[in-house]
N, C-alpha and C positions, 0 to 999 in steps of 0.2 A: 630542410630546404629541398625542394623538388624542382628539377628543370625539365620542361617539356619542349621537345623540338619537333616541328612539323609545319604544315601549312594552315594558316588561318585565312579563311576564304580562299584567295588565290595567291597569297603572298607567303613565302617562306619566312618563318619567324622563330624566335626563341622566347619562351614564356617562363618566368621564374615564379614559383609558388612558395610563399612563406607563411607558416602558421603563426597567427597572431598570439602573443603571449597570454591574452585573456582566455584563450582556449586551451592553454597548456594543461595536461593531465586528463582531458576529456577522453583521450584514447585509452585510458586505463579502465573504462567502464566495462564490466563483464556482464553479459546478458545470461540469465538463467531462465529456462523455459519449463513450465509445469503444466500438466493436464490432468492431475488427480490430486486428491487430498493427501495421499501418501507423499507424492513429489513436493507438494507445497509445504507440508510439515517438515520434510527433510531440508528443503531450501531455506526455510525460516530458521531452523535450528542450526544450520551450518552457514548462516549468512555472514558474509565478509563485507567490510566497508568498500564501497565502489561498485557493488552489484546492483542490478535491477532484476527483480523477479517478474517475469511476464507470463500471463496465462496464454496458452496456445489452444485452449478449448474450454468448454463449460466444465466446471468442477461441481458436479451435482450428484452423481451416482458412483459410490465407491464404498467398499466395506470398511475403510479406515475411519478413525476418529474424525469427526467433522469440525471440531473446534481447534483453532490454531491460536497459539499464544506467542506473541512477539515480546521477548524480553529486551528492554532497552539497555543495550550494552554501552558502556562509556566510550564515546568517540565514534560510534557506528550509526550511520544514518540509513534507515531501512526504507526501500522504495519497492512497492508492489503495484504493478500496472496490470489491471484486469483486461485491458484492451477490449472492453465492452462485453466480455464473456460473463456467463452466469456463475454465481457462487452460492451454494446452499450450505452455509456454515456460519460460524461465529469467529470473529477475530478479536481476541482479548489482548489488550496492551498492558504489559507489566512494566511500570516505570522504575522498578527495582528500588523503591523508597528514596529516590533522588529527585527532590523538587527543583534542584538547580542544574540539572543535566543540560548539556548543550546539544546532544544528539537529537535526531528527529525521526518521525515515521510519516511517510507519505503513502496514502492509499488512493489510487486514482483509477478511474474508468472501470470500476467493478460494478456489475449488476447483481446486487444481493437479492436473493429470492428464497422463499421458504414456504412450506406448508405446515411448519410447526405452530403450535398454539401460543407459545410464549418464548420470545427470543429477543435479545439485543444483538443485532448484527455486528456492530462494532462496540465493544464493551471495555471499559476501564473501571472496574469496581473500586470502592473506597479502600478495601484491604485485600491483600493477597498473601496467603500463608501467615496471617496474623500481623502483617506489617502494612502500614499505610502505603498505598500504591505510588502516588505522585507521578503518574504518566505525564509526559511533557513533550511540547513541540510536535503536536499531532496535526496533520493536514489531511482532510478528506476532500478530494476534488473530482467532480464529474461522476459521482457514484449515484446509483439508484437503489432504492430499498422497496421491495414489493412482497406482499403476502397474497396468496391466491384469493383469500376472502378477508374482509375486514376483521381485525382482531385488536381489542384494546390493550392486550398484553405485549404487543410487539413494538419495539423502539428501534429506529435505524441506528442512531449513534448515542450511546450513553456514556458520558465521560465524567466520572466523579473524582474529586481531588486531582484534577488535571490542570496543568499550567500550559498556556500558549496553545490554544486550540483554534483551528481555522476550518470552516466548512464552506465550500463554495461550489457553485454549479451543480448542486446535487438535488435530488427530488425523492419523494416518497408517495406510495399508493397503497391503500388498504391497510395502513398501520396506524397506531395511535399517534406517534410523534416522529418527526424526522430526527430531531436532536434534543437531548436533555443534558444540561451541564450543571456542575456544582463546583 
């Protein structure tokens, strides 16, 4: 409960502000800002429920490994917001062999771009470390997938043995396919 005392227009008044119960807990969101592959790698590997990873610059030139793996941990919903910045790498989603997991991954507003000749920008292979992957509850929203020149070996989103996938408001240019599902 917050009380604000002051003038509204020309009349002295008292205003009470109450937070609606539907918004309870929203203040617990922690923003994590990244601007390099190394920072993104660390943020994903140390991810805690309730965080949002935000790009604050293009993530394209760095000496670090360019492939990021999101391990779907039980009860942890991962959110990465690219804020329209470029990303020249691969995001692999590992469902930890749990086809009935409730947790989710949201990748939004990321501008995937690459000059590589064969790449799946967002990848969830059938098996990881000899186990079926079963990535689950994946949403890709407002992302773009671009190659400098057309290449038949490039796929924007390739989700194999994935449950509950949603792709919306996304587009592709100079690549074979926006999305492939199995």
